[in-house]
MARSENU-760233 format. One record per residue: x, y, z of N, C-alpha, C, O in turn. Coordinates in nm, 3 decimals. Example, Ala and Ser with C-alpha at 12.3 -4.5 7.8 and 13.67 -1.06 7.14 Angstrom:
! residues 2
r n.x->1.319	n.y->-0.569	n.z->0.780	ca.x->1.230	ca.y->-0.450	ca.z->0.780	c.x->1.320	c.y->-0.330	c.z->0.780	o.x->1.424	o.y->-0.332	o.z->0.846 .
r n.x->1.285	n.y->-0.225	n.z->0.708	ca.x->1.367	ca.y->-0.106	ca.z->0.714	c.x->1.290	c.y->0.003	c.z->0.787	o.x->1.341	o.y->0.114	o.z->0.804 .
This chain:
! residues 65
r n.x->-0.386	n.y->-2.181	n.z->-1.195	ca.x->-0.325	ca.y->-2.259	ca.z->-1.112	c.x->-0.173	c.y->-2.200	c.z->-1.074	o.x->-0.140	o.y->-2.159	o.z->-0.963 .
r n.x->-0.090	n.y->-2.204	n.z->-1.189	ca.x->0.068	ca.y->-2.129	ca.z->-1.115	c.x->0.053	c.y->-2.049	c.z->-1.106	o.x->0.158	o.y->-2.015	o.z->-1.050 .
r n.x->-0.053	n.y->-1.886	n.z->-1.124	ca.x->-0.039	ca.y->-1.768	ca.z->-1.120	c.x->-0.110	c.y->-1.779	c.z->-0.941	o.x->-0.032	o.y->-1.738	o.z->-0.854 .
r n.x->-0.227	n.y->-1.822	n.z->-0.899	ca.x->-0.246	ca.y->-1.850	ca.z->-0.767	c.x->-0.144	c.y->-1.870	c.z->-0.654	o.x->-0.126	o.y->-1.802	o.z->-0.553 .
r n.x->-0.066	n.y->-2.007	n.z->-0.707	ca.x->0.083	ca.y->-2.002	ca.z->-0.604	c.x->0.162	c.y->-1.877	c.z->-0.624	o.x->0.195	o.y->-1.821	o.z->-0.519 .
r n.x->0.200	n.y->-1.819	n.z->-0.739	ca.x->0.306	ca.y->-1.696	ca.z->-0.772	c.x->0.246	c.y->-1.566	c.z->-0.671	o.x->0.322	o.y->-1.486	o.z->-0.617 .
r n.x->0.139	n.y->-1.562	n.z->-0.662	ca.x->0.026	ca.y->-1.439	ca.z->-0.544	c.x->0.065	c.y->-1.475	c.z->-0.448	o.x->0.118	o.y->-1.382	o.z->-0.388 .
r n.x->0.070	n.y->-1.612	n.z->-0.369	ca.x->0.027	ca.y->-1.638	ca.z->-0.281	c.x->0.211	c.y->-1.641	c.z->-0.192	o.x->0.233	o.y->-1.604	o.z->-0.077 .
r n.x->0.285	n.y->-1.680	n.z->-0.263	ca.x->0.424	ca.y->-1.665	ca.z->-0.265	c.x->0.462	c.y->-1.528	c.z->-0.229	o.x->0.538	o.y->-1.499	o.z->-0.136 .
r n.x->0.391	n.y->-1.426	n.z->-0.329	ca.x->0.443	ca.y->-1.315	ca.z->-0.335	c.x->0.380	c.y->-1.268	c.z->-0.153	o.x->0.447	o.y->-1.218	o.z->-0.062 .
r n.x->0.282	n.y->-1.293	n.z->-0.151	ca.x->0.199	ca.y->-1.253	ca.z->-0.004	c.x->0.280	c.y->-1.265	c.z->0.092	o.x->0.329	o.y->-1.177	o.z->0.162 .
r n.x->0.295	n.y->-1.398	n.z->0.096	ca.x->0.409	ca.y->-1.450	ca.z->0.213	c.x->0.569	c.y->-1.406	c.z->0.225	o.x->0.647	o.y->-1.430	o.z->0.317 .
r n.x->0.593	n.y->-1.323	n.z->0.085	ca.x->0.756	ca.y->-1.306	ca.z->0.051	c.x->0.707	c.y->-1.127	c.z->0.138	o.x->0.780	o.y->-1.059	o.z->0.210 .
r n.x->0.583	n.y->-1.100	n.z->0.101	ca.x->0.548	ca.y->-0.934	ca.z->0.170	c.x->0.541	c.y->-0.922	c.z->0.308	o.x->0.598	o.y->-0.829	o.z->0.365 .
r n.x->0.466	n.y->-1.024	n.z->0.380	ca.x->0.448	ca.y->-1.042	ca.z->0.476	c.x->0.572	c.y->-1.055	c.z->0.575	o.x->0.573	o.y->-0.982	o.z->0.674 .
r n.x->0.664	n.y->-1.133	n.z->0.556	ca.x->0.802	ca.y->-1.160	ca.z->0.642	c.x->0.907	c.y->-1.029	c.z->0.587	o.x->1.010	o.y->-0.995	o.z->0.646 .
r n.x->0.855	n.y->-0.970	n.z->0.469	ca.x->0.966	ca.y->-0.852	ca.z->0.450	c.x->0.899	c.y->-0.733	c.z->0.584	o.x->0.970	o.y->-0.662	o.z->0.656 .
r n.x->0.751	n.y->-0.741	n.z->0.586	ca.x->0.718	ca.y->-0.617	ca.z->0.637	c.x->0.718	c.y->-0.660	c.z->0.819	o.x->0.692	o.y->-0.588	o.z->0.915 .
r n.x->0.749	n.y->-0.767	n.z->0.815	ca.x->0.772	ca.y->-0.821	ca.z->0.996	c.x->0.904	c.y->-0.784	c.z->1.011	o.x->0.926	o.y->-0.692	o.z->1.089 .
r n.x->0.992	n.y->-0.833	n.z->0.956	ca.x->1.119	ca.y->-0.792	ca.z->0.933	c.x->1.147	c.y->-0.712	c.z->0.971	o.x->1.212	o.y->-0.704	o.z->1.075 .
r n.x->1.099	n.y->-0.586	n.z->0.878	ca.x->1.130	ca.y->-0.451	ca.z->0.900	c.x->1.111	c.y->-0.413	c.z->1.009	o.x->1.199	o.y->-0.366	o.z->1.081 .
r n.x->0.952	n.y->-0.430	n.z->1.052	ca.x->0.921	ca.y->-0.368	ca.z->1.204	c.x->1.008	c.y->-0.381	c.z->1.320	o.x->1.070	o.y->-0.304	o.z->1.394 .
r n.x->0.985	n.y->-0.537	n.z->1.306	ca.x->1.109	ca.y->-0.597	ca.z->1.422	c.x->1.284	c.y->-0.591	c.z->1.435	o.x->1.375	o.y->-0.624	o.z->1.511 .
r n.x->1.259	n.y->-0.521	n.z->1.298	ca.x->1.440	ca.y->-0.454	ca.z->1.332	c.x->1.460	c.y->-0.355	c.z->1.310	o.x->1.570	o.y->-0.325	o.z->1.264 .
r n.x->1.383	n.y->-0.281	n.z->1.328	ca.x->1.341	ca.y->-0.119	ca.z->1.351	c.x->1.413	c.y->-0.053	c.z->1.236	o.x->1.485	o.y->0.044	o.z->1.255 .
r n.x->1.390	n.y->-0.117	n.z->1.091	ca.x->1.472	ca.y->-0.089	ca.z->1.004	c.x->1.398	c.y->0.069	c.z->0.921	o.x->1.275	o.y->0.081	o.z->0.930 .
r n.x->1.457	n.y->0.154	n.z->0.863	ca.x->1.363	ca.y->0.296	ca.z->0.834	c.x->1.263	c.y->0.281	c.z->0.700	o.x->1.304	o.y->0.282	o.z->0.584 .
r n.x->1.111	n.y->0.266	n.z->0.745	ca.x->1.018	ca.y->0.275	ca.z->0.674	c.x->0.988	c.y->0.357	c.z->0.648	o.x->0.966	o.y->0.437	o.z->0.739 .
r n.x->0.958	n.y->0.413	n.z->0.469	ca.x->0.925	ca.y->0.558	ca.z->0.411	c.x->0.725	c.y->0.526	c.z->0.400	o.x->0.674	o.y->0.420	o.z->0.364 .
r n.x->0.655	n.y->0.648	n.z->0.440	ca.x->0.610	ca.y->0.645	ca.z->0.384	c.x->0.497	c.y->0.800	c.z->0.398	o.x->0.499	o.y->0.887	o.z->0.484 .
r n.x->0.440	n.y->0.792	n.z->0.321	ca.x->0.326	ca.y->0.912	ca.z->0.285	c.x->0.191	c.y->0.946	c.z->0.266	o.x->0.095	o.y->0.892	o.z->0.320 .
r n.x->0.187	n.y->1.070	n.z->0.159	ca.x->0.006	ca.y->1.004	ca.z->0.156	c.x->0.008	c.y->1.103	c.z->0.043	o.x->0.102	o.y->1.180	o.z->0.025 .
r n.x->-0.099	n.y->1.097	n.z->-0.034	ca.x->-0.152	ca.y->1.208	ca.z->-0.172	c.x->-0.300	c.y->1.211	c.z->-0.189	o.x->-0.376	o.y->1.126	o.z->-0.144 .
r n.x->-0.323	n.y->1.280	n.z->-0.234	ca.x->-0.472	ca.y->1.334	ca.z->-0.199	c.x->-0.484	c.y->1.382	c.z->-0.385	o.x->-0.394	o.y->1.444	o.z->-0.443 .
r n.x->-0.562	n.y->1.354	n.z->-0.425	ca.x->-0.603	ca.y->1.372	ca.z->-0.583	c.x->-0.793	c.y->1.440	c.z->-0.557	o.x->-0.883	o.y->1.381	o.z->-0.497 .
r n.x->-0.800	n.y->1.561	n.z->-0.620	ca.x->-0.948	ca.y->1.556	ca.z->-0.621	c.x->-1.024	c.y->1.606	c.z->-0.762	o.x->-1.025	o.y->1.714	o.z->-0.821 .
r n.x->-1.069	n.y->1.512	n.z->-0.780	ca.x->-1.155	ca.y->1.546	ca.z->-0.953	c.x->-1.290	c.y->1.591	c.z->-0.918	o.x->-1.369	o.y->1.535	o.z->-0.842 .
r n.x->-1.311	n.y->1.736	n.z->-1.008	ca.x->-1.386	ca.y->1.814	ca.z->-0.997	c.x->-1.502	c.y->1.811	c.z->-1.071	o.x->-1.597	o.y->1.882	o.z->-1.039 .
r n.x->-1.507	n.y->1.741	n.z->-1.161	ca.x->-1.629	ca.y->1.747	ca.z->-1.283	c.x->-1.676	c.y->1.596	c.z->-1.199	o.x->-1.768	o.y->1.550	o.z->-1.265 .
r n.x->-1.653	n.y->1.528	n.z->-1.110	ca.x->-1.727	ca.y->1.418	ca.z->-1.029	c.x->-1.701	c.y->1.443	c.z->-0.895	o.x->-1.715	o.y->1.340	o.z->-0.829 .
r n.x->-1.667	n.y->1.542	n.z->-0.828	ca.x->-1.677	ca.y->1.614	ca.z->-0.710	c.x->-1.620	c.y->1.478	c.z->-0.600	o.x->-1.665	o.y->1.437	o.z->-0.494 .
r n.x->-1.539	n.y->1.449	n.z->-0.657	ca.x->-1.506	ca.y->1.322	ca.z->-0.559	c.x->-1.341	c.y->1.328	c.z->-0.504	o.x->-1.263	o.y->1.401	o.z->-0.565 .
r n.x->-1.293	n.y->1.251	n.z->-0.390	ca.x->-1.125	ca.y->1.292	ca.z->-0.306	c.x->-1.106	c.y->1.121	c.z->-0.314	o.x->-1.176	o.y->1.030	o.z->-0.270 .
r n.x->-0.951	n.y->1.121	n.z->-0.409	ca.x->-0.887	ca.y->1.003	ca.z->-0.379	c.x->-0.805	c.y->1.037	c.z->-0.272	o.x->-0.750	o.y->1.147	o.z->-0.265 .
r n.x->-0.787	n.y->0.915	n.z->-0.154	ca.x->-0.666	ca.y->0.936	ca.z->-0.084	c.x->-0.543	c.y->0.834	c.z->-0.072	o.x->-0.573	o.y->0.715	o.z->-0.082 .
r n.x->-0.426	n.y->0.862	n.z->-0.054	ca.x->-0.385	ca.y->0.711	ca.z->-0.118	c.x->-0.298	c.y->0.714	c.z->0.009	o.x->-0.251	o.y->0.827	o.z->0.022 .
r n.x->-0.268	n.y->0.650	n.z->0.086	ca.x->-0.175	ca.y->0.626	ca.z->0.201	c.x->-0.098	c.y->0.539	c.z->0.178	o.x->-0.157	o.y->0.431	o.z->0.187 .
r n.x->0.066	n.y->0.522	n.z->0.136	ca.x->0.150	ca.y->0.443	ca.z->0.128	c.x->0.236	c.y->0.429	c.z->0.248	o.x->0.268	o.y->0.516	o.z->0.329 .
r n.x->0.273	n.y->0.286	n.z->0.244	ca.x->0.440	ca.y->0.243	ca.z->0.325	c.x->0.504	c.y->0.189	c.z->0.238	o.x->0.451	o.y->0.122	o.z->0.150 .
r n.x->0.667	n.y->0.214	n.z->0.251	ca.x->0.723	ca.y->0.118	ca.z->0.180	c.x->0.836	c.y->0.010	c.z->0.305	o.x->0.917	o.y->0.053	o.z->0.387 .
r n.x->0.792	n.y->-0.162	n.z->0.270	ca.x->0.893	ca.y->-0.205	ca.z->0.358	c.x->0.990	c.y->-0.279	c.z->0.234	o.x->0.956	o.y->-0.369	o.z->0.156 .
r n.x->1.111	n.y->-0.214	n.z->0.245	ca.x->1.200	ca.y->-0.324	ca.z->0.158	c.x->1.163	c.y->-0.302	c.z->0.023	o.x->1.144	o.y->-0.185	o.z->-0.012 .
r n.x->1.149	n.y->-0.396	n.z->-0.062	ca.x->1.141	ca.y->-0.391	ca.z->-0.160	c.x->0.988	c.y->-0.385	c.z->-0.220	o.x->0.968	o.y->-0.407	o.z->-0.339 .
r n.x->0.894	n.y->-0.356	n.z->-0.138	ca.x->0.693	ca.y->-0.424	ca.z->-0.119	c.x->0.664	c.y->-0.312	c.z->-0.099	o.x->0.757	o.y->-0.268	o.z->-0.031 .
r n.x->0.557	n.y->-0.194	n.z->-0.124	ca.x->0.508	ca.y->-0.088	ca.z->-0.081	c.x->0.351	c.y->-0.174	c.z->-0.080	o.x->0.307	o.y->-0.275	o.z->-0.136 .
r n.x->0.297	n.y->-0.070	n.z->0.017	ca.x->0.161	ca.y->-0.135	ca.z->0.078	c.x->0.080	c.y->-0.015	c.z->0.087	o.x->0.116	o.y->0.086	o.z->0.148 .
r n.x->-0.037	n.y->-0.026	n.z->0.020	ca.x->-0.103	ca.y->0.114	ca.z->-0.016	c.x->-0.230	c.y->0.069	c.z->0.064	o.x->-0.260	o.y->-0.048	o.z->0.087 .
r n.x->-0.303	n.y->0.190	n.z->0.103	ca.x->-0.449	ca.y->0.163	ca.z->0.106	c.x->-0.495	c.y->0.364	c.z->0.069	o.x->-0.451	o.y->0.478	o.z->0.089 .
r n.x->-0.638	n.y->0.272	n.z->-0.010	ca.x->-0.664	ca.y->0.395	ca.z->-0.032	c.x->-0.828	c.y->0.453	c.z->-0.001	o.x->-0.912	o.y->0.365	o.z->0.017 .
r n.x->-0.872	n.y->0.594	n.z->0.005	ca.x->-1.035	ca.y->0.612	ca.z->0.018	c.x->-1.080	c.y->0.693	c.z->-0.070	o.x->-1.005	o.y->0.775	o.z->-0.123 .
r n.x->-1.214	n.y->0.682	n.z->-0.101	ca.x->-1.249	ca.y->0.773	ca.z->-0.214	c.x->-1.382	c.y->0.819	c.z->-0.114	o.x->-1.449	o.y->0.754	o.z->-0.034 .
r n.x->-1.387	n.y->0.968	n.z->-0.158	ca.x->-1.500	ca.y->0.999	ca.z->-0.062	c.x->-1.556	c.y->1.096	c.z->-0.178	o.x->-1.484	o.y->1.141	o.z->-0.267 .
r n.x->-1.723	n.y->1.127	n.z->-0.163	ca.x->-1.783	ca.y->1.180	ca.z->-0.223	c.x->-1.756	c.y->1.391	c.z->-0.150	o.x->-1.754	o.y->1.430	o.z->-0.034 .
r n.x->-1.738	n.y->1.486	n.z->-0.300	ca.x->-1.755	ca.y->1.604	ca.z->-0.182	c.x->-1.888	c.y->1.658	c.z->-0.194	o.x->-1.954	o.y->1.649	o.z->-0.298 .
r n.x->-1.939	n.y->1.729	n.z->-0.060	ca.x->-2.041	ca.y->1.794	ca.z->-0.077	c.x->-2.091	c.y->1.926	c.z->-0.080	o.x->-2.210	o.y->1.947	o.z->-0.103 .
C-alpha cells in the first residue's frame, strides 16, 4: 500500500514537472538510441525526453526480416 502511494506521488510529480517545463519553454533534452541484436534479428529503438530531473522513455521492439 505504501509503495503504491509513493508511485502515485512520483507520477503526479512527473506530470507536474513535465507540464511546467512545457509551459515555461524550458530547454528540454531529447534523443534516440537504436540497438540491433543480430542473434535474434531484433531492433530496439529507445526515444527519451528529459523534463527537469525526470526522463520519459518510449521504446519499440521490431523484428528484422
